C-alpha positions as CSV (number, residue, x, y, z in Angstrom):
1,T,5.3,16.5,-3.9
2,E,8.9,18.0,-3.9
3,A,10.1,14.5,-5.3
4,H,7.2,14.7,-7.9
5,K,8.6,18.1,-9.2
6,A,12.6,16.6,-9.1
7,L,11.8,14.1,-11.6
8,V,9.4,15.9,-13.9
9,A,11.7,19.4,-14.5
10,D,15.0,16.8,-15.3
11,P,15.1,15.1,-18.9
12,A,17.9,13.0,-17.8
13,R,15.7,11.5,-15.4
14,L,12.7,11.5,-17.7
15,E,14.5,10.3,-20.5
16,W,15.9,6.9,-17.9
17,L,12.0,6.4,-17.5
18,R,11.4,6.2,-20.9
19,T,13.9,3.8,-21.9
20,K,14.0,2.0,-18.6
21,R,10.6,1.8,-17.9
22,G,9.0,2.5,-21.0
23,L,7.0,5.3,-18.9
24,T,6.4,8.8,-20.5
25,G,6.8,12.3,-19.1
26,E,2.7,12.0,-19.9
27,T,2.3,9.3,-17.4
28,A,4.7,10.4,-15.1
29,E,2.9,13.6,-14.2
30,R,-0.3,11.4,-14.6
31,F,0.2,8.8,-11.9
32,R,3.0,11.8,-10.1
33,L,6.0,9.8,-9.9
34,G,8.8,10.8,-8.3
35,W,12.4,10.8,-7.8
36,I,14.6,10.5,-4.7
37,E,18.2,11.9,-5.0
38,R,20.1,10.4,-2.2
39,D,19.2,8.9,0.8
40,L,16.8,10.6,3.5
41,Y,16.1,10.4,7.5
42,H,12.9,12.3,9.0
43,D,12.0,12.4,12.3
44,R,9.2,9.5,12.5
45,A,6.9,11.8,14.5
46,E,6.5,13.8,11.6
47,W,5.0,11.4,9.5
48,G,2.3,10.2,12.1
49,L,4.9,7.1,13.3
50,P,5.2,6.3,16.9
51,P,8.7,6.1,17.8
52,E,11.3,3.5,17.3
53,P,14.3,2.6,19.5
54,R,17.9,2.0,18.5
55,E,20.2,-0.1,19.7
56,D,22.0,2.4,21.6
57,G,18.2,3.5,23.1
58,K,18.5,6.7,20.6
59,P,15.2,6.8,18.7
60,K,15.5,5.8,15.3
61,K,14.8,7.9,12.0
62,L,12.3,6.6,8.8
63,F,14.7,6.2,6.7
64,L,13.8,6.5,2.8
65,P,16.2,5.4,0.4
66,A,17.5,7.1,-3.1
67,G,15.0,6.1,-6.4
68,L,12.3,5.9,-8.1
69,L,9.1,7.3,-6.0
70,I,5.8,5.4,-6.8
71,T,2.7,6.5,-4.8
72,G,-0.2,3.9,-4.3
73,P,-3.5,4.9,-2.5
74,D,-1.9,4.3,1.0
75,R,1.7,3.9,0.5
76,L,4.8,5.0,-1.0
77,R,6.8,2.5,-2.5
78,I,10.5,3.6,-3.7
79,R,12.5,1.4,-6.3
80,R,16.0,1.9,-5.4
81,A,18.4,3.2,-7.5
82,K,20.9,0.9,-5.4
83,S,19.7,-2.5,-4.6
84,G,22.0,-4.2,-3.7
85,E,21.8,-6.8,-1.1
86,F,18.9,-5.1,-0.2
87,G,16.1,-6.1,-2.5
88,K,14.7,-3.9,-5.4
89,Y,11.9,-2.2,-3.4
90,F,11.2,-0.4,-0.7
91,V,8.2,0.2,1.1
92,A,7.8,3.0,3.6
93,P,6.9,2.6,7.5
94,G,3.3,3.0,7.5
95,S,1.7,2.2,4.4
96,G,-0.7,-0.2,3.5
97,N,-0.9,-3.1,0.8
98,A,-4.3,-2.0,-0.9
99,P,-4.1,-2.4,-4.7
100,L,-3.3,0.1,-6.8
101,V,-6.6,0.6,-9.6
102,I,-7.0,2.4,-12.1
103,G,-9.9,2.3,-14.5
104,A,-12.6,1.7,-11.9
105,E,-14.5,4.8,-13.9
106,H,-15.4,2.7,-16.7
107,P,-18.5,0.5,-17.0
108,V,-17.7,-2.9,-14.9
109,E,-20.6,-5.2,-17.7
110,S,-18.6,-3.6,-20.4
111,T,-14.9,-3.8,-19.4
112,G,-12.4,-6.4,-18.8
113,A,-9.7,-6.4,-16.1
114,V,-6.2,-7.3,-16.0
115,I,-4.3,-7.8,-12.9
116,V,-1.0,-7.1,-12.5
117,E,1.8,-7.5,-9.9
118,S,4.1,-4.0,-10.8
119,E,2.6,-0.8,-10.3
120,L,5.1,0.4,-12.7
121,D,3.3,-2.4,-14.8
122,A,-0.2,-1.2,-14.4
123,M,1.0,2.2,-15.4
124,L,2.5,1.2,-18.6
125,L,-0.8,-0.7,-19.4
126,H,-2.5,2.2,-19.0
127,Q,-0.1,4.4,-20.9
128,E,-0.2,1.7,-23.9
129,I,-3.9,0.0,-24.3
130,T,-6.0,2.8,-25.9
131,V,-9.5,0.7,-25.1
132,P,-11.5,1.0,-21.8
133,V,-10.2,-1.3,-19.5
134,L,-9.6,-2.0,-15.5
135,I,-6.1,-2.7,-14.5
136,I,-5.3,-3.6,-10.8
137,A,-1.4,-3.8,-9.5
138,T,-1.4,-5.6,-6.3
139,G,2.2,-4.8,-5.1
140,S,3.1,-8.0,-4.5
141,T,2.3,-11.3,-4.9
142,S,1.7,-12.0,-1.4
143,N,-2.1,-9.9,-2.0
144,G,-5.0,-11.4,-3.1
145,P,-8.7,-9.6,-3.7
146,D,-11.1,-8.7,-1.1
147,Q,-14.6,-9.5,-1.7
148,A,-15.4,-6.9,-3.1
149,M,-13.5,-7.0,-5.7
150,V,-14.2,-10.3,-6.7
151,D,-17.7,-8.9,-6.3
152,D,-16.3,-6.7,-9.1
153,L,-14.4,-8.7,-10.4
154,T,-17.1,-11.4,-11.5
155,R,-19.6,-9.1,-13.4
156,R,-16.9,-8.2,-15.8
157,P,-16.5,-10.0,-19.2
158,F,-13.0,-11.3,-18.6
159,V,-10.3,-11.1,-16.0
160,L,-6.7,-11.5,-17.0
161,V,-4.8,-12.6,-14.4
162,A,-0.9,-11.3,-15.7
163,L,0.7,-11.2,-12.7
164,D,4.8,-12.2,-13.6
165,S,5.5,-15.7,-15.5
166,D,7.9,-16.4,-13.0
167,K,7.4,-19.4,-10.3
168,A,6.0,-16.9,-7.7
169,G,3.7,-14.9,-10.4
170,G,2.6,-18.8,-10.9
171,K,1.8,-19.4,-8.0
172,A,0.2,-16.3,-6.8
173,A,-2.1,-16.9,-9.0
174,W,-3.7,-20.2,-9.2
175,G,-3.5,-19.7,-5.4
176,K,-5.2,-16.1,-5.1
177,W,-7.3,-15.4,-8.3
178,M,-8.1,-18.2,-10.6
179,G,-9.5,-20.3,-8.2
180,I,-11.9,-17.5,-6.8
181,I,-13.0,-15.7,-10.2
182,P,-14.4,-18.1,-12.8
183,N,-14.2,-15.7,-15.5
184,A,-10.1,-15.5,-14.9
185,T,-8.1,-16.9,-17.5
186,R,-4.3,-17.2,-16.6
187,A,-2.3,-14.6,-19.1
188,P,1.4,-14.8,-18.6
189,M,3.4,-12.3,-20.6
190,P,5.2,-15.3,-23.1
191,A,8.5,-16.8,-21.5
192,S,10.8,-15.8,-24.6
193,W,9.0,-11.7,-24.0
194,G,10.2,-11.4,-20.6
195,K,9.3,-11.8,-17.1
196,D,6.4,-9.3,-16.9
197,H,5.1,-6.3,-19.3
198,T,8.0,-3.6,-18.7
199,D,10.0,-6.4,-20.3
200,A,8.1,-7.6,-22.9
201,F,7.6,-3.5,-24.6
202,L,11.2,-3.1,-23.6
203,S,12.0,-6.1,-26.5
204,G,9.5,-4.2,-28.9
205,H,6.3,-6.2,-28.4
206,G,3.0,-4.0,-28.8
207,L,1.4,-4.3,-25.4
């Protein structure tokens, strides 16, 4: 809640979100995006996490890096302000890996689906697409559908597997989705548009 308030009250951060990710302030509020201004260290017990000792035997703190806070159905993911050697994303300990699902309220038999990797791509698609659609963000190329999701997707008029147009995205698309969902079509962004929907949008293409 504090991180969300910090983001929506900061015009400079909202402008950064719009120019760098294509997301409006309304979308930030809809999905409760937040901003963590500086690295934080919390007591693990306060978060319901078991103790974890450091090398010197003292209890380890729960570390949360500065950056854009993305809340999923069962996790907290942070897009680091400074990725450096640690990578772009940090997932808070204790988080799960359930996909982010947007648009589940629409009728299954008449609503198509789009599968993407990034939660931010999914939020951008929800913002830009004006017709009912189910959008699923896997969160990682290592995640595939469970049986309940397969059953749901096979009842839909179409499923576009639009994971990133890179080697990892292609491997995950064919290895975890295309082979088990008969009505699925591989639909990556054209490489000249970028590797994902945000790249395409920021390059001026209509999603």
